[in-house]
mmCIF file of the N, C-alpha and C atoms, coordinates in Angstrom:
data_MODEL
# 
_entry.id   MODEL 
# 
loop_
_atom_site.group_PDB 
_atom_site.id 
_atom_site.type_symbol 
_atom_site.label_atom_id 
_atom_site.label_alt_id 
_atom_site.label_comp_id 
_atom_site.label_asym_id 
_atom_site.label_entity_id 
_atom_site.label_seq_id 
_atom_site.pdbx_PDB_ins_code 
_atom_site.Cartn_x 
_atom_site.Cartn_y 
_atom_site.Cartn_z 
_atom_site.occupancy 
_atom_site.B_iso_or_equiv 
_atom_site.pdbx_formal_charge 
_atom_site.auth_seq_id 
_atom_site.auth_comp_id 
_atom_site.auth_asym_id 
_atom_site.auth_atom_id 
_atom_site.pdbx_PDB_model_num 
ATOM 1   N N  . MET A 1 1  ? -21.400 -7.938 12.202  1.00 0.00 ? 1  MET A N  1 
ATOM 2   C CA . MET A 1 1  ? -21.371 -6.877 11.236  1.00 0.00 ? 1  MET A CA 1 
ATOM 3   C C  . MET A 1 1  ? -21.989 -5.597 11.942  1.00 0.00 ? 1  MET A C  1 
ATOM 4   N N  . ALA A 1 2  ? -21.344 -4.443 11.851  1.00 0.00 ? 2  ALA A N  1 
ATOM 5   C CA . ALA A 1 2  ? -21.906 -3.231 12.465  1.00 0.00 ? 2  ALA A CA 1 
ATOM 6   C C  . ALA A 1 2  ? -23.090 -2.810 11.699  1.00 0.00 ? 2  ALA A C  1 
ATOM 7   N N  . GLU A 1 3  ? -23.880 -1.946 12.355  1.00 0.00 ? 3  GLU A N  1 
ATOM 8   C CA . GLU A 1 3  ? -25.120 -1.474 11.732  1.00 0.00 ? 3  GLU A CA 1 
ATOM 9   C C  . GLU A 1 3  ? -24.768 -0.677 10.493  1.00 0.00 ? 3  GLU A C  1 
ATOM 10  N N  . TRP A 1 4  ? -23.806 0.162  10.534  1.00 0.00 ? 4  TRP A N  1 
ATOM 11  C CA . TRP A 1 4  ? -23.378 1.022  9.416   1.00 0.00 ? 4  TRP A CA 1 
ATOM 12  C C  . TRP A 1 4  ? -23.045 0.162  8.125   1.00 0.00 ? 4  TRP A C  1 
ATOM 13  N N  . GLN A 1 5  ? -22.354 -0.987 8.480   1.00 0.00 ? 5  GLN A N  1 
ATOM 14  C CA . GLN A 1 5  ? -22.037 -1.915 7.443   1.00 0.00 ? 5  GLN A CA 1 
ATOM 15  C C  . GLN A 1 5  ? -23.208 -2.420 6.641   1.00 0.00 ? 5  GLN A C  1 
ATOM 16  N N  . GLU A 1 6  ? -24.371 -2.638 7.337   1.00 0.00 ? 6  GLU A N  1 
ATOM 17  C CA . GLU A 1 6  ? -25.563 -3.051 6.718   1.00 0.00 ? 6  GLU A CA 1 
ATOM 18  C C  . GLU A 1 6  ? -26.091 -2.138 5.695   1.00 0.00 ? 6  GLU A C  1 
ATOM 19  N N  . ARG A 1 7  ? -25.695 -0.833 5.897   1.00 0.00 ? 7  ARG A N  1 
ATOM 20  C CA . ARG A 1 7  ? -26.133 0.250  4.985   1.00 0.00 ? 7  ARG A CA 1 
ATOM 21  C C  . ARG A 1 7  ? -25.251 0.667  3.922   1.00 0.00 ? 7  ARG A C  1 
ATOM 22  N N  . ALA A 1 8  ? -24.060 -0.016 3.810   1.00 0.00 ? 8  ALA A N  1 
ATOM 23  C CA . ALA A 1 8  ? -22.948 0.282  3.033   1.00 0.00 ? 8  ALA A CA 1 
ATOM 24  C C  . ALA A 1 8  ? -23.326 0.014  1.522   1.00 0.00 ? 8  ALA A C  1 
ATOM 25  N N  . ALA A 1 9  ? -22.931 0.977  0.658   1.00 0.00 ? 9  ALA A N  1 
ATOM 26  C CA . ALA A 1 9  ? -23.189 0.751  -0.841  1.00 0.00 ? 9  ALA A CA 1 
ATOM 27  C C  . ALA A 1 9  ? -22.492 -0.517 -1.326  1.00 0.00 ? 9  ALA A C  1 
ATOM 28  N N  . CYS A 1 10 ? -21.485 -0.965 -0.737  1.00 0.00 ? 10 CYS A N  1 
ATOM 29  C CA . CYS A 1 10 ? -20.666 -2.171 -1.194  1.00 0.00 ? 10 CYS A CA 1 
ATOM 30  C C  . CYS A 1 10 ? -21.225 -3.493 -0.735  1.00 0.00 ? 10 CYS A C  1 
ATOM 31  N N  . LYS A 1 11 ? -22.197 -3.385 0.168   1.00 0.00 ? 11 LYS A N  1 
ATOM 32  C CA . LYS A 1 11 ? -22.770 -4.647 0.588   1.00 0.00 ? 11 LYS A CA 1 
ATOM 33  C C  . LYS A 1 11 ? -23.402 -5.471 -0.656  1.00 0.00 ? 11 LYS A C  1 
ATOM 34  N N  . GLY A 1 12 ? -22.944 -6.719 -0.695  1.00 0.00 ? 12 GLY A N  1 
ATOM 35  C CA . GLY A 1 12 ? -23.411 -7.521 -1.767  1.00 0.00 ? 12 GLY A CA 1 
ATOM 36  C C  . GLY A 1 12 ? -22.425 -7.701 -2.933  1.00 0.00 ? 12 GLY A C  1 
ATOM 37  N N  . HIS A 1 13 ? -21.401 -6.681 -2.882  1.00 0.00 ? 13 HIS A N  1 
ATOM 38  C CA . HIS A 1 13 ? -20.273 -6.843 -3.824  1.00 0.00 ? 13 HIS A CA 1 
ATOM 39  C C  . HIS A 1 13 ? -19.259 -7.696 -3.312  1.00 0.00 ? 13 HIS A C  1 
ATOM 40  N N  . PRO A 1 14 ? -18.223 -8.038 -4.084  1.00 0.00 ? 14 PRO A N  1 
ATOM 41  C CA . PRO A 1 14 ? -17.241 -8.995 -3.664  1.00 0.00 ? 14 PRO A CA 1 
ATOM 42  C C  . PRO A 1 14 ? -16.493 -8.537 -2.392  1.00 0.00 ? 14 PRO A C  1 
ATOM 43  N N  . GLU A 1 15 ? -16.529 -9.443 -1.354  1.00 0.00 ? 15 GLU A N  1 
ATOM 44  C CA . GLU A 1 15 ? -15.932 -9.116 -0.078  1.00 0.00 ? 15 GLU A CA 1 
ATOM 45  C C  . GLU A 1 15 ? -14.410 -8.831 -0.268  1.00 0.00 ? 15 GLU A C  1 
ATOM 46  N N  . ALA A 1 16 ? -13.861 -9.360 -1.317  1.00 0.00 ? 16 ALA A N  1 
ATOM 47  C CA . ALA A 1 16 ? -12.435 -9.187 -1.546  1.00 0.00 ? 16 ALA A CA 1 
ATOM 48  C C  . ALA A 1 16 ? -12.083 -7.784 -1.779  1.00 0.00 ? 16 ALA A C  1 
ATOM 49  N N  . TRP A 1 17 ? -12.978 -6.948 -2.250  1.00 0.00 ? 17 TRP A N  1 
ATOM 50  C CA . TRP A 1 17 ? -12.769 -5.523 -2.403  1.00 0.00 ? 17 TRP A CA 1 
ATOM 51  C C  . TRP A 1 17 ? -12.377 -4.913 -1.076  1.00 0.00 ? 17 TRP A C  1 
ATOM 52  N N  . ILE A 1 18 ? -12.921 -5.399 0.002   1.00 0.00 ? 18 ILE A N  1 
ATOM 53  C CA . ILE A 1 18 ? -12.767 -4.789 1.311   1.00 0.00 ? 18 ILE A CA 1 
ATOM 54  C C  . ILE A 1 18 ? -11.524 -5.385 1.963   1.00 0.00 ? 18 ILE A C  1 
ATOM 55  N N  . PHE A 1 19 ? -11.408 -6.709 1.914   1.00 0.00 ? 19 PHE A N  1 
ATOM 56  C CA . PHE A 1 19 ? -10.513 -7.441 2.773   1.00 0.00 ? 19 PHE A CA 1 
ATOM 57  C C  . PHE A 1 19 ? -9.305  -8.061 2.052   1.00 0.00 ? 19 PHE A C  1 
ATOM 58  N N  . ASP A 1 20 ? -9.050  -7.783 0.778   1.00 0.00 ? 20 ASP A N  1 
ATOM 59  C CA . ASP A 1 20 ? -7.992  -8.505 0.001   1.00 0.00 ? 20 ASP A CA 1 
ATOM 60  C C  . ASP A 1 20 ? -6.869  -7.573 -0.442  1.00 0.00 ? 20 ASP A C  1 
ATOM 61  N N  . ALA A 1 21 ? -5.739  -7.758 0.121   1.00 0.00 ? 21 ALA A N  1 
ATOM 62  C CA . ALA A 1 21 ? -4.536  -6.985 -0.243  1.00 0.00 ? 21 ALA A CA 1 
ATOM 63  C C  . ALA A 1 21 ? -4.110  -6.995 -1.669  1.00 0.00 ? 21 ALA A C  1 
ATOM 64  N N  . THR A 1 22 ? -4.556  -8.102 -2.454  1.00 0.00 ? 22 THR A N  1 
ATOM 65  C CA . THR A 1 22 ? -4.081  -8.204 -3.754  1.00 0.00 ? 22 THR A CA 1 
ATOM 66  C C  . THR A 1 22 ? -4.697  -7.182 -4.777  1.00 0.00 ? 22 THR A C  1 
ATOM 67  N N  . ILE A 1 23 ? -5.783  -6.503 -4.336  1.00 0.00 ? 23 ILE A N  1 
ATOM 68  C CA . ILE A 1 23 ? -6.395  -5.510 -5.161  1.00 0.00 ? 23 ILE A CA 1 
ATOM 69  C C  . ILE A 1 23 ? -5.628  -4.242 -5.234  1.00 0.00 ? 23 ILE A C  1 
ATOM 70  N N  . ARG A 1 24 ? -4.514  -4.154 -4.416  1.00 0.00 ? 24 ARG A N  1 
ATOM 71  C CA . ARG A 1 24 ? -3.681  -3.079 -4.521  1.00 0.00 ? 24 ARG A CA 1 
ATOM 72  C C  . ARG A 1 24 ? -3.042  -2.858 -5.852  1.00 0.00 ? 24 ARG A C  1 
ATOM 73  N N  . ASP A 1 25 ? -2.943  -3.969 -6.583  1.00 0.00 ? 25 ASP A N  1 
ATOM 74  C CA . ASP A 1 25 ? -2.343  -3.981 -7.911  1.00 0.00 ? 25 ASP A CA 1 
ATOM 75  C C  . ASP A 1 25 ? -3.342  -3.973 -9.078  1.00 0.00 ? 25 ASP A C  1 
ATOM 76  N N  . ASP A 1 26 ? -4.671  -3.748 -8.738  1.00 0.00 ? 26 ASP A N  1 
ATOM 77  C CA . ASP A 1 26 ? -5.597  -3.722 -9.795  1.00 0.00 ? 26 ASP A CA 1 
ATOM 78  C C  . ASP A 1 26 ? -6.435  -2.531 -9.930  1.00 0.00 ? 26 ASP A C  1 
ATOM 79  N N  . PRO A 1 27 ? -5.864  -1.514 -10.691 1.00 0.00 ? 27 PRO A N  1 
ATOM 80  C CA . PRO A 1 27 ? -6.495  -0.202 -10.772 1.00 0.00 ? 27 PRO A CA 1 
ATOM 81  C C  . PRO A 1 27 ? -7.977  -0.338 -11.292 1.00 0.00 ? 27 PRO A C  1 
ATOM 82  N N  . ALA A 1 28 ? -8.268  -1.271 -12.079 1.00 0.00 ? 28 ALA A N  1 
ATOM 83  C CA . ALA A 1 28 ? -9.638  -1.493 -12.521 1.00 0.00 ? 28 ALA A CA 1 
ATOM 84  C C  . ALA A 1 28 ? -10.660 -1.790 -11.487 1.00 0.00 ? 28 ALA A C  1 
ATOM 85  N N  . VAL A 1 29 ? -10.117 -2.525 -10.503 1.00 0.00 ? 29 VAL A N  1 
ATOM 86  C CA . VAL A 1 29 ? -11.023 -2.926 -9.278  1.00 0.00 ? 29 VAL A CA 1 
ATOM 87  C C  . VAL A 1 29 ? -11.238 -1.532 -8.492  1.00 0.00 ? 29 VAL A C  1 
ATOM 88  N N  . TRP A 1 30 ? -10.179 -0.707 -8.343  1.00 0.00 ? 30 TRP A N  1 
ATOM 89  C CA . TRP A 1 30 ? -10.246 0.519  -7.566  1.00 0.00 ? 30 TRP A CA 1 
ATOM 90  C C  . TRP A 1 30 ? -11.272 1.411  -8.213  1.00 0.00 ? 30 TRP A C  1 
ATOM 91  N N  . LEU A 1 31 ? -11.232 1.472  -9.521  1.00 0.00 ? 31 LEU A N  1 
ATOM 92  C CA . LEU A 1 31 ? -12.151 2.331  -10.192 1.00 0.00 ? 31 LEU A CA 1 
ATOM 93  C C  . LEU A 1 31 ? -13.600 1.927  -9.948  1.00 0.00 ? 31 LEU A C  1 
ATOM 94  N N  . ARG A 1 32 ? -13.899 0.661  -10.160 1.00 0.00 ? 32 ARG A N  1 
ATOM 95  C CA . ARG A 1 32 ? -15.263 0.174  -9.869  1.00 0.00 ? 32 ARG A CA 1 
ATOM 96  C C  . ARG A 1 32 ? -15.691 0.331  -8.436  1.00 0.00 ? 32 ARG A C  1 
ATOM 97  N N  . ALA A 1 33 ? -14.767 0.034  -7.488  1.00 0.00 ? 33 ALA A N  1 
ATOM 98  C CA . ALA A 1 33 ? -15.124 0.175  -6.100  1.00 0.00 ? 33 ALA A CA 1 
ATOM 99  C C  . ALA A 1 33 ? -15.180 1.607  -5.676  1.00 0.00 ? 33 ALA A C  1 
ATOM 100 N N  . GLY A 1 34 ? -14.311 2.417  -6.256  1.00 0.00 ? 34 GLY A N  1 
ATOM 101 C CA . GLY A 1 34 ? -14.377 3.866  -5.898  1.00 0.00 ? 34 GLY A CA 1 
ATOM 102 C C  . GLY A 1 34 ? -15.618 4.486  -6.372  1.00 0.00 ? 34 GLY A C  1 
ATOM 103 N N  . HIS A 1 35 ? -16.186 4.130  -7.490  1.00 0.00 ? 35 HIS A N  1 
ATOM 104 C CA . HIS A 1 35 ? -17.464 4.713  -7.912  1.00 0.00 ? 35 HIS A CA 1 
ATOM 105 C C  . HIS A 1 35 ? -18.670 4.237  -6.945  1.00 0.00 ? 35 HIS A C  1 
ATOM 106 N N  . ILE A 1 36 ? -18.565 3.052  -6.419  1.00 0.00 ? 36 ILE A N  1 
ATOM 107 C CA . ILE A 1 36 ? -19.529 2.592  -5.473  1.00 0.00 ? 36 ILE A CA 1 
ATOM 108 C C  . ILE A 1 36 ? -19.374 3.388  -4.160  1.00 0.00 ? 36 ILE A C  1 
ATOM 109 N N  . CYS A 1 37 ? -18.106 3.522  -3.730  1.00 0.00 ? 37 CYS A N  1 
ATOM 110 C CA . CYS A 1 37 ? -17.922 4.268  -2.460  1.00 0.00 ? 37 CYS A CA 1 
ATOM 111 C C  . CYS A 1 37 ? -18.329 5.707  -2.607  1.00 0.00 ? 37 CYS A C  1 
ATOM 112 N N  . ALA A 1 38 ? -18.168 6.258  -3.775  1.00 0.00 ? 38 ALA A N  1 
ATOM 113 C CA . ALA A 1 38 ? -18.502 7.709  -3.924  1.00 0.00 ? 38 ALA A CA 1 
ATOM 114 C C  . ALA A 1 38 ? -19.927 7.919  -3.568  1.00 0.00 ? 38 ALA A C  1 
ATOM 115 N N  . LYS A 1 39 ? -20.850 6.988  -3.774  1.00 0.00 ? 39 LYS A N  1 
ATOM 116 C CA . LYS A 1 39 ? -22.285 7.108  -3.486  1.00 0.00 ? 39 LYS A CA 1 
ATOM 117 C C  . LYS A 1 39 ? -22.713 6.563  -2.210  1.00 0.00 ? 39 LYS A C  1 
ATOM 118 N N  . CYS A 1 40 ? -21.747 6.170  -1.356  1.00 0.00 ? 40 CYS A N  1 
ATOM 119 C CA . CYS A 1 40 ? -22.012 5.331  -0.178  1.00 0.00 ? 40 CYS A CA 1 
ATOM 120 C C  . CYS A 1 40 ? -22.544 6.365  0.918   1.00 0.00 ? 40 CYS A C  1 
ATOM 121 N N  . PRO A 1 41 ? -23.614 5.956  1.623   1.00 0.00 ? 41 PRO A N  1 
ATOM 122 C CA . PRO A 1 41 ? -24.060 6.902  2.746   1.00 0.00 ? 41 PRO A CA 1 
ATOM 123 C C  . PRO A 1 41 ? -23.283 6.655  3.973   1.00 0.00 ? 41 PRO A C  1 
ATOM 124 N N  . VAL A 1 42 ? -22.372 5.744  4.084   1.00 0.00 ? 42 VAL A N  1 
ATOM 125 C CA . VAL A 1 42 ? -21.691 5.463  5.330   1.00 0.00 ? 42 VAL A CA 1 
ATOM 126 C C  . VAL A 1 42 ? -20.156 5.586  5.177   1.00 0.00 ? 42 VAL A C  1 
ATOM 127 N N  . SER A 1 43 ? -19.646 6.408  4.197   1.00 0.00 ? 43 SER A N  1 
ATOM 128 C CA . SER A 1 43 ? -18.256 6.491  3.862   1.00 0.00 ? 43 SER A CA 1 
ATOM 129 C C  . SER A 1 43 ? -17.487 6.988  5.075   1.00 0.00 ? 43 SER A C  1 
ATOM 130 N N  . THR A 1 44 ? -18.056 7.967  5.864   1.00 0.00 ? 44 THR A N  1 
ATOM 131 C CA . THR A 1 44 ? -17.377 8.439  6.965   1.00 0.00 ? 44 THR A CA 1 
ATOM 132 C C  . THR A 1 44 ? -17.153 7.374  8.045   1.00 0.00 ? 44 THR A C  1 
ATOM 133 N N  . GLU A 1 45 ? -18.159 6.552  8.309   1.00 0.00 ? 45 GLU A N  1 
ATOM 134 C CA . GLU A 1 45 ? -17.960 5.464  9.261   1.00 0.00 ? 45 GLU A CA 1 
ATOM 135 C C  . GLU A 1 45 ? -17.004 4.459  8.754   1.00 0.00 ? 45 GLU A C  1 
ATOM 136 N N  . CYS A 1 46 ? -17.054 4.288  7.420   1.00 0.00 ? 46 CYS A N  1 
ATOM 137 C CA . CYS A 1 46 ? -16.100 3.291  6.904   1.00 0.00 ? 46 CYS A CA 1 
ATOM 138 C C  . CYS A 1 46 ? -14.669 3.746  7.024   1.00 0.00 ? 46 CYS A C  1 
ATOM 139 N N  . ALA A 1 47 ? -14.416 4.975  6.777   1.00 0.00 ? 47 ALA A N  1 
ATOM 140 C CA . ALA A 1 47 ? -13.045 5.588  6.901   1.00 0.00 ? 47 ALA A CA 1 
ATOM 141 C C  . ALA A 1 47 ? -12.612 5.538  8.359   1.00 0.00 ? 47 ALA A C  1 
ATOM 142 N N  . GLU A 1 48 ? -13.517 5.853  9.191   1.00 0.00 ? 48 GLU A N  1 
ATOM 143 C CA . GLU A 1 48 ? -13.162 5.764  10.714  1.00 0.00 ? 48 GLU A CA 1 
ATOM 144 C C  . GLU A 1 48 ? -12.793 4.405  11.074  1.00 0.00 ? 48 GLU A C  1 
ATOM 145 N N  . TRP A 1 49 ? -13.589 3.494  10.651  1.00 0.00 ? 49 TRP A N  1 
ATOM 146 C CA . TRP A 1 49 ? -13.396 2.000  10.976  1.00 0.00 ? 49 TRP A CA 1 
ATOM 147 C C  . TRP A 1 49 ? -12.043 1.528  10.391  1.00 0.00 ? 49 TRP A C  1 
ATOM 148 N N  . ALA A 1 50 ? -11.698 1.911  9.184   1.00 0.00 ? 50 ALA A N  1 
ATOM 149 C CA . ALA A 1 50 ? -10.429 1.498  8.698   1.00 0.00 ? 50 ALA A CA 1 
ATOM 150 C C  . ALA A 1 50 ? -9.194  1.979  9.449   1.00 0.00 ? 50 ALA A C  1 
ATOM 151 N N  . GLN A 1 51 ? -9.296  3.214  9.873   1.00 0.00 ? 51 GLN A N  1 
ATOM 152 C CA . GLN A 1 51 ? -8.218  3.863  10.665  1.00 0.00 ? 51 GLN A CA 1 
ATOM 153 C C  . GLN A 1 51 ? -8.204  3.265  12.071  1.00 0.00 ? 51 GLN A C  1 
ATOM 154 N N  . THR A 1 52 ? -9.382  3.149  12.707  1.00 0.00 ? 52 THR A N  1 
ATOM 155 C CA . THR A 1 52 ? -9.382  2.579  14.065  1.00 0.00 ? 52 THR A CA 1 
ATOM 156 C C  . THR A 1 52 ? -8.949  1.165  14.121  1.00 0.00 ? 52 THR A C  1 
ATOM 157 N N  . GLU A 1 53 ? -9.367  0.299  13.159  1.00 0.00 ? 53 GLU A N  1 
ATOM 158 C CA . GLU A 1 53 ? -9.045  -1.097 13.139  1.00 0.00 ? 53 GLU A CA 1 
ATOM 159 C C  . GLU A 1 53 ? -7.801  -1.410 12.442  1.00 0.00 ? 53 GLU A C  1 
ATOM 160 N N  . ARG A 1 54 ? -7.181  -0.383 11.918  1.00 0.00 ? 54 ARG A N  1 
ATOM 161 C CA . ARG A 1 54 ? -5.945  -0.506 11.112  1.00 0.00 ? 54 ARG A CA 1 
ATOM 162 C C  . ARG A 1 54 ? -6.097  -1.575 10.081  1.00 0.00 ? 54 ARG A C  1 
ATOM 163 N N  . GLU A 1 55 ? -7.205  -1.424 9.280   1.00 0.00 ? 55 GLU A N  1 
ATOM 164 C CA . GLU A 1 55 ? -7.596  -2.397 8.194   1.00 0.00 ? 55 GLU A CA 1 
ATOM 165 C C  . GLU A 1 55 ? -6.922  -1.858 6.919   1.00 0.00 ? 55 GLU A C  1 
ATOM 166 N N  . TYR A 1 56 ? -5.753  -2.373 6.582   1.00 0.00 ? 56 TYR A N  1 
ATOM 167 C CA . TYR A 1 56 ? -5.044  -1.871 5.438   1.00 0.00 ? 56 TYR A CA 1 
ATOM 168 C C  . TYR A 1 56 ? -5.101  -2.735 4.198   1.00 0.00 ? 56 TYR A C  1 
ATOM 169 N N  . ASP A 1 57 ? -5.941  -3.744 4.316   1.00 0.00 ? 57 ASP A N  1 
ATOM 170 C CA . ASP A 1 57 ? -6.098  -4.559 3.063   1.00 0.00 ? 57 ASP A CA 1 
ATOM 171 C C  . ASP A 1 57 ? -7.379  -4.153 2.407   1.00 0.00 ? 57 ASP A C  1 
ATOM 172 N N  . GLY A 1 58 ? -7.389  -4.245 1.091   1.00 0.00 ? 58 GLY A N  1 
ATOM 173 C CA . GLY A 1 58 ? -8.645  -3.867 0.349   1.00 0.00 ? 58 GLY A CA 1 
ATOM 174 C C  . GLY A 1 58 ? -8.877  -2.397 0.203   1.00 0.00 ? 58 GLY A C  1 
ATOM 175 N N  . ILE A 1 59 ? -10.203 -1.999 0.216   1.00 0.00 ? 59 ILE A N  1 
ATOM 176 C CA . ILE A 1 59 ? -10.620 -0.715 -0.136  1.00 0.00 ? 59 ILE A CA 1 
ATOM 177 C C  . ILE A 1 59 ? -11.529 -0.295 1.044   1.00 0.00 ? 59 ILE A C  1 
ATOM 178 N N  . ALA A 1 60 ? -11.401 0.924  1.481   1.00 0.00 ? 60 ALA A N  1 
ATOM 179 C CA . ALA A 1 60 ? -12.229 1.476  2.546   1.00 0.00 ? 60 ALA A CA 1 
ATOM 180 C C  . ALA A 1 60 ? -12.563 2.969  2.182   1.00 0.00 ? 60 ALA A C  1 
ATOM 181 N N  . ALA A 1 61 ? -13.824 3.336  2.173   1.00 0.00 ? 61 ALA A N  1 
ATOM 182 C CA . ALA A 1 61 ? -14.346 4.577  1.876   1.00 0.00 ? 61 ALA A CA 1 
ATOM 183 C C  . ALA A 1 61 ? -13.733 5.329  0.599   1.00 0.00 ? 61 ALA A C  1 
ATOM 184 N N  . GLY A 1 62 ? -13.515 4.411  -0.470  1.00 0.00 ? 62 GLY A N  1 
ATOM 185 C CA . GLY A 1 62 ? -13.030 4.935  -1.628  1.00 0.00 ? 62 GLY A CA 1 
ATOM 186 C C  . GLY A 1 62 ? -11.508 5.157  -1.664  1.00 0.00 ? 62 GLY A C  1 
ATOM 187 N N  . TRP A 1 63 ? -10.740 4.583  -0.732  1.00 0.00 ? 63 TRP A N  1 
ATOM 188 C CA . TRP A 1 63 ? -9.294  4.677  -0.664  1.00 0.00 ? 63 TRP A CA 1 
ATOM 189 C C  . TRP A 1 63 ? -8.667  3.299  -0.586  1.00 0.00 ? 63 TRP A C  1 
ATOM 190 N N  . VAL A 1 64 ? -7.551  3.124  -1.127  1.00 0.00 ? 64 VAL A N  1 
ATOM 191 C CA . VAL A 1 64 ? -6.771  1.883  -1.056  1.00 0.00 ? 64 VAL A CA 1 
ATOM 192 C C  . VAL A 1 64 ? -5.332  2.165  -0.513  1.00 0.00 ? 64 VAL A C  1 
ATOM 193 N N  . TRP A 1 65 ? -4.835  1.277  0.251   1.00 0.00 ? 65 TRP A N  1 
ATOM 194 C CA . TRP A 1 65 ? -3.549  1.270  0.974   1.00 0.00 ? 65 TRP A CA 1 
ATOM 195 C C  . TRP A 1 65 ? -2.476  0.982  -0.045  1.00 0.00 ? 65 TRP A C  1 
ATOM 196 N N  . ARG A 1 66 ? -1.619  1.862  -0.450  1.00 0.00 ? 66 ARG A N  1 
ATOM 197 C CA . ARG A 1 66 ? -0.684  1.515  -1.523  1.00 0.00 ? 66 ARG A CA 1 
ATOM 198 C C  . ARG A 1 66 ? 0.849   1.956  -1.161  1.00 0.00 ? 66 ARG A C  1 
ATOM 199 N N  . PRO A 1 67 ? 1.763   1.334  -1.771  1.00 0.00 ? 67 PRO A N  1 
ATOM 200 C CA . PRO A 1 67 ? 3.110   1.832  -1.568  1.00 0.00 ? 67 PRO A CA 1 
ATOM 201 C C  . PRO A 1 67 ? 3.341   3.228  -2.003  1.00 0.00 ? 67 PRO A C  1 
ATOM 202 N N  . ARG A 1 68 ? 4.096   3.936  -1.332  1.00 0.00 ? 68 ARG A N  1 
ATOM 203 C CA . ARG A 1 68 ? 4.588   5.289  -1.747  1.00 0.00 ? 68 ARG A CA 1 
ATOM 204 C C  . ARG A 1 68 ? 5.562   5.187  -2.858  1.00 0.00 ? 68 ARG A C  1 
ATOM 205 N N  . ALA A 1 69 ? 5.881   6.233  -3.600  1.00 0.00 ? 69 ALA A N  1 
ATOM 206 C CA . ALA A 1 69 ? 6.694   6.228  -4.747  1.00 0.00 ? 69 ALA A CA 1 
ATOM 207 C C  . ALA A 1 69 ? 8.161   5.646  -4.272  1.00 0.00 ? 69 ALA A C  1 
ATOM 208 N N  . ASP A 1 70 ? 8.588   5.926  -3.068  1.00 0.00 ? 70 ASP A N  1 
ATOM 209 C CA . ASP A 1 70 ? 9.905   5.527  -2.681  1.00 0.00 ? 70 ASP A CA 1 
ATOM 210 C C  . ASP A 1 70 ? 9.932   3.968  -2.389  1.00 0.00 ? 70 ASP A C  1 
ATOM 211 N N  . GLY A 1 71 ? 8.754   3.276  -2.329  1.00 0.00 ? 71 GLY A N  1 
ATOM 212 C CA . GLY A 1 71 ? 8.680   1.921  -2.204  1.00 0.00 ? 71 GLY A CA 1 
ATOM 213 C C  . GLY A 1 71 ? 8.943   1.497  -0.725  1.00 0.00 ? 71 GLY A C  1 
ATOM 214 N N  . LYS A 1 72 ? 9.221   2.446  0.210   1.00 0.00 ? 72 LYS A N  1 
ATOM 215 C CA . LYS A 1 72 ? 9.622   2.097  1.604   1.00 0.00 ? 72 LYS A CA 1 
ATOM 216 C C  . LYS A 1 72 ? 8.450   2.222  2.576   1.00 0.00 ? 72 LYS A C  1 
ATOM 217 N N  . SER A 1 73 ? 7.430   2.806  2.238   1.00 0.00 ? 73 SER A N  1 
ATOM 218 C CA . SER A 1 73 ? 6.282   3.020  3.162   1.00 0.00 ? 73 SER A CA 1 
ATOM 219 C C  . SER A 1 73 ? 5.027   3.028  2.374   1.00 0.00 ? 73 SER A C  1 
ATOM 220 N N  . MET A 1 74 ? 3.876   3.070  3.093   1.00 0.00 ? 74 MET A N  1 
ATOM 221 C CA . MET A 1 74 ? 2.572   3.053  2.436   1.00 0.00 ? 74 MET A CA 1 
ATOM 222 C C  . MET A 1 74 ? 1.831   4.295  2.713   1.00 0.00 ? 74 MET A C  1 
ATOM 223 N N  . LYS A 1 75 ? 0.709   4.523  1.895   1.00 0.00 ? 75 LYS A N  1 
ATOM 224 C CA . LYS A 1 75 ? -0.124  5.618  2.041   1.00 0.00 ? 75 LYS A CA 1 
ATOM 225 C C  . LYS A 1 75 ? -1.545  5.236  1.588   1.00 0.00 ? 75 LYS A C  1 
ATOM 226 N N  . TRP A 1 76 ? -2.541  6.055  2.047   1.00 0.00 ? 76 TRP A N  1 
ATOM 227 C CA . TRP A 1 76 ? -3.851  5.907  1.495   1.00 0.00 ? 76 TRP A CA 1 
ATOM 228 C C  . TRP A 1 76 ? -3.951  6.639  0.176   1.00 0.00 ? 76 TRP A C  1 
ATOM 229 N N  . THR A 1 77 ? -4.452  5.989  -0.847  1.00 0.00 ? 77 THR A N  1 
ATOM 230 C CA . THR A 1 77 ? -4.516  6.564  -2.114  1.00 0.00 ? 77 THR A CA 1 
ATOM 231 C C  . THR A 1 77 ? -6.115  6.563  -2.665  1.00 0.00 ? 77 THR A C  1 
ATOM 232 N N  . PRO A 1 78 ? -6.540  7.585  -3.222  1.00 0.00 ? 78 PRO A N  1 
ATOM 233 C CA . PRO A 1 78 ? -8.010  7.487  -3.697  1.00 0.00 ? 78 PRO A CA 1 
ATOM 234 C C  . PRO A 1 78 ? -8.101  6.534  -4.802  1.00 0.00 ? 78 PRO A C  1 
ATOM 235 N N  . CYS A 1 79 ? -9.184  5.804  -4.805  1.00 0.00 ? 79 CYS A N  1 
ATOM 236 C CA . CYS A 1 79 ? -9.559  4.848  -5.781  1.00 0.00 ? 79 CYS A CA 1 
ATOM 237 C C  . CYS A 1 79 ? -9.751  5.507  -7.146  1.00 0.00 ? 79 CYS A C  1 
ATOM 238 N N  . VAL A 1 80 ? -10.520 6.609  -7.097  1.00 0.00 ? 80 VAL A N  1 
ATOM 239 C CA . VAL A 1 80 ? -10.905 7.464  -8.279  1.00 0.00 ? 80 VAL A CA 1 
ATOM 240 C C  . VAL A 1 80 ? -10.111 8.697  -8.187  1.00 0.00 ? 80 VAL A C  1 
ATOM 241 N N  . PRO A 1 81 ? -9.432  9.129  -9.232  1.00 0.00 ? 81 PRO A N  1 
ATOM 242 C CA . PRO A 1 81 ? -8.790  10.469 -9.171  1.00 0.00 ? 81 PRO A CA 1 
ATOM 243 C C  . PRO A 1 81 ? -9.628  11.582 -8.660  1.00 0.00 ? 81 PRO A C  1 
ATOM 244 N N  . LEU A 1 82 ? -9.039  12.268 -7.742  1.00 0.00 ? 82 LEU A N  1 
ATOM 245 C CA . LEU A 1 82 ? -9.802  13.500 -7.200  1.00 0.00 ? 82 LEU A CA 1 
ATOM 246 C C  . LEU A 1 82 ? -9.741  14.673 -8.126  1.00 0.00 ? 82 LEU A C  1 
# 
């Protein structure tokens, strides 16, 4: 685990929020996780990690990887409405 992950606000919460693709279909989980991410001191590092590692399952820095409206591609979507 990276040093920044030790300081993450989500530490101690369900690991599935970070690594589980099934949460893409659960807006209630996005909302809970998004509020935690909003207060996180390492959200920048988290977002950089998700992009660098191509981690597209779960939630990273308050964003979830979701299908676009056309259903043909994916995009990062905020967990909490901006």
